[in-house]
C-alpha positions, 0 to 999 in steps of 0.5 A: 457842432453835432453835424460835425462829430457825426460826420466824424463818427461816421469816418471813424467807423468807415476807417475801422471797418476797412482796417479790419476788412484789410487784414489778411485771412489765417489759412489755419486748418482745423482738425478733420474731426472738429467743425465750428459752428458760432465759436462752438467746437462740434464733433463732425458727423461721419460720411461727409463727402462727396461732390458739391453742387452750384455753389453761393458765396454768403454775405459773410464771405463764407462758401456755401453748397449743398453735398449729395449727402443731402445737407448744407455746407458753409465753408470759412475763407481758409477751408474749415468747415463752419456749419452745417445743416442735414437737410431732408430733401436732395438740392436740385442739382445745376441751381445755386442757393441764394441769401438775404439777411440771415437766410438762405434760400435753395431748391430741392427736388423739383418742386420745394423751396427749402429756407435754412436759418443757420442761427438756429443751430443751437436752438430749439426750432428746426434750422430748416423749413420747407418755404414753398411747395405744390403738387405737379400735375401728373403727366406734366413736366412743372419742375421749378427752373431757378430762383432770385431773390430781391432784397430792396422788394423783399421779395423771392421770385420763382420761374416754374415750368409750364406754370410760369413766373411766380413773386412771393414775399419773405414770408411765403405769401404769394405778391403776383404771377405772370405767364409768358402770353401777355395779350392774347388779343394782339398776341403779344407773347410766345407769337402763335405757339402758345399752348406748347410756350412757356418760360424757360430762363431762371428770374433775373433781377435788376437792382438799380432799374427795379425789374424783372428779366426772364425769356421763353421757349420762343426767343422773346425776352421780358422785361416786367416790374417788380413790385406790379408783375406788369410787363414794361416791354418785349423783345424777340430774339427768335431769329438769332436762337432760342436759347439764351443767358440773362446777366444784368448789368445794374449800369443801364445795360442788358447783357444776353449770352447765345451759347450756340452761337457765341454771341453776346450782346448789350441790350438798352434797359428802358427800351430792350433794344440791342446796343451793339453785339459782339462774335466770341469763341466756343463756348462750353455750357447753354447754362454759362453765366458769366459775371459782370464787374463795377465798371460794367465789363462782361468777360466770359471764357471759350473753350479756345483758351482766351477770355473775352471782356466786353466794355459797356460800349461794347469794344471788346479785349482778349486775355491772353493776347496771345492763346495756349496751345491746347488750352482751354476755359469751361468755367465761369469767371469768378469776381473777388470781393472788389467787383473790379476784378475776376478769377480765371481759370485755364486749364492745359490739355495734353492735346486739342481739337476743333472740327467746325460744320456749319454753326456748331464746333465741336472740340476733342481734347485729353486729360488735363496736364495742369491749370492756370489760375489768374486773377486780373481787372479787365477795364485796365488789363492788370494782373494782380496774381497767378498760379498753378494747380497742381503746384502751391494751390494744391498743398492749399487745397489739400490743408482745408475741409474741401479736401474730403469732397469732390471739387471742379474749377467753379467750386476753387475760383469761389474759395479763391474769391472768398478766401481773398488769395492774391486779391490786395483791395480792401473788401466789405462784408455785407454787415460793414457796408450796412453800418455805413449805410444807417450812419448815412441815413441817419445823417441824411434824416437829420439835415432833412430835419433841420431843413423842415424846422426852417422851412417852417420857421420860415413860413410863419413870419407874419411878413410872408403871410401878410405880403407873400413870398414874392413882395417878400423878397423884393422887399428884402432886395429892396433893404439889401440895396439900402444898406449897401448904398448906406454903407457907403455914404457912411464912408465917405461922411467919415473921410469928410468930417475927418478932413472938414473938421468944422462941418456940422451939417456932415456930422448930423448927416453921418449920425442920422445916416448910422440910424437910418442902417441900424433899423434897415439892419434890424428889420433884415434880422426880424422880419425880413430875415431868412437866418442869416443876417445878424443883428448890430453894426458891421462897419470896422470903423464906427463905434456906437456909445449910449448915455441916458441923453445922447448917443454918441459916434466915434471913427478913426483916421488911421493917417492921423492916428487920431480918434473923433468922437460926436455925440448926439442927444437922444431926445424924443428917438429915444426911450428913456434907456438910451435905446432906439425907439424903433423896433424892427417890425415898425415900417413907420420908424423915422430913422428908416425914412430918414434913409429912404429921403437919403436915397431917394433925394439929395440930401441938402434939398431934404434938410430944407424939406424938414423945416427949421434947420437944426443947425441955424439956432444962433446959441447952439453955433455960439456953443459949437465954435466954442468947443471947436476953440476950447476943446484943447484947453487944459481946463477938465471942467470945460467940457463938462460945462459946455455939456451942461450949456447944451441941455440946458439951452436947446435940450430938444435939439441935436448938439455935436460935441467934437473932440479930437486926441492925438496919440503918440505915433508909436501906439495903436489907435483905441 
């Protein structure tokens, strides 16, 4: 009951979250002179304008980017400013902020990492603080190349030129550091150029593998464990090119883009071996980072106006199939909120010419005339939405606070992804996912607790501690086998007594068989139980009736619509209250031993070996014959007289009274 209620509660919460996420965002522009911060309306400071840096889509779906005015700005999905934090330092161009929980980290200048906590905007504490800084060696280039964050390990990773790779906890404590030279003796890493070799790429986190990837200036790719910083493998790709961009697949593959060679490769994350390699069109810059969707497809835009999408198996697709003359794609596609589709920006130029010299391709273009934006799913080629700029998209952008900033195509694509323009799928924010994740973890904890409780009870059983698990299971299996055999034997004896009403021997065997089966079931429900067996008879046709001096059993013959009742004196095998004196833990129970005799030998031989027959007494036989001949008599005291006679004459022996009543065919048997 409790588990069912908890399951229904989890489903209800997830449905409510889905309903909230499926609502279309309202595109309303706030007045240009106001901003909203945690529900409060404030005057926007004057002079906020200029270009925006590399953007980030936060866990709450807001677009976050640095501006040229030393400030970090967050935009709502409708393009209005949500909050703004003034910084004392200038954000470093080309490095996007990273976020974990409610905290944002960004690189400022060349040697600082700033931590911003938007929740502190309306408190006395400053919302920004210096998380990490260092003094560079004079005359040596030691700027921060990139940063990344891992929520599972609560770590922040930094790549510093000519210094190495560093891992910090979110409390600014150094956890470990690593350099490009893994082994000086075997020259593992950096080959022979040890002095001029350093890490030259941002650290890339693979969430599924728990590993970190980085490359050096010699074209070598490193895989390190996040927890310890130990090297997992080193792959040398220098023969292809020394400049590479690393994209995690989070699906058992690591994607490598060689921008100067226009090559995309898929590597096995376990060994670093190349699984496949594809050649695409020319790329716009050396720092391009294409997205990988939830199906594992990597999508790369090319200057030839084509979007190249490659599957995890290395199969390639081109969008559109026919290249538009004069079109280019120089901004990386952006994933939508579902993670299965991408937004692509295709710019139409007034004129374009290509020239290839050796391995290099030069592109000459004239000013752009329009931009076509598309939302598509690479795995199946479905196009969900298209839009033109200028056009309806320019009207949307002009009605937002973003109109006060200089925008590039990357900012526009990020905004459309945050606003879910053209998307018809349900999307969940990080907080929504956390709610379902917490409920799932709670259910798992409850299940584990129940299993542990059952195991503790099971291993405390005396029979298990005394005999061991193997003997316990063998004994339990043998008891189940005996119970099945006795059940079949009871059915056979019932049929036999129905067709031969004068067979006292069959009635006696039936009573003993029922008692033996009851004893076995008591054992299975107590000392040899696993929690699944239930005490008591489950045979539909047997109805035990107990009294202080005798025990009765009845069974029904459905064909003749009659009920047969036989009574067995308890004698010494029953207690005063009419219940069996055999306990579930008793191994020497007479009823169970009787069942063993029936299973191992012939019923007749078992009766002879037991000594004088219970049915040979002359007085008893006379009473039985009298019962058989006079039971249909109308004398109401005849039955009581016969019962008293049996009790007086043979109180220690088993007597049987057979009583047959025939009901009208229109009534049911009782």
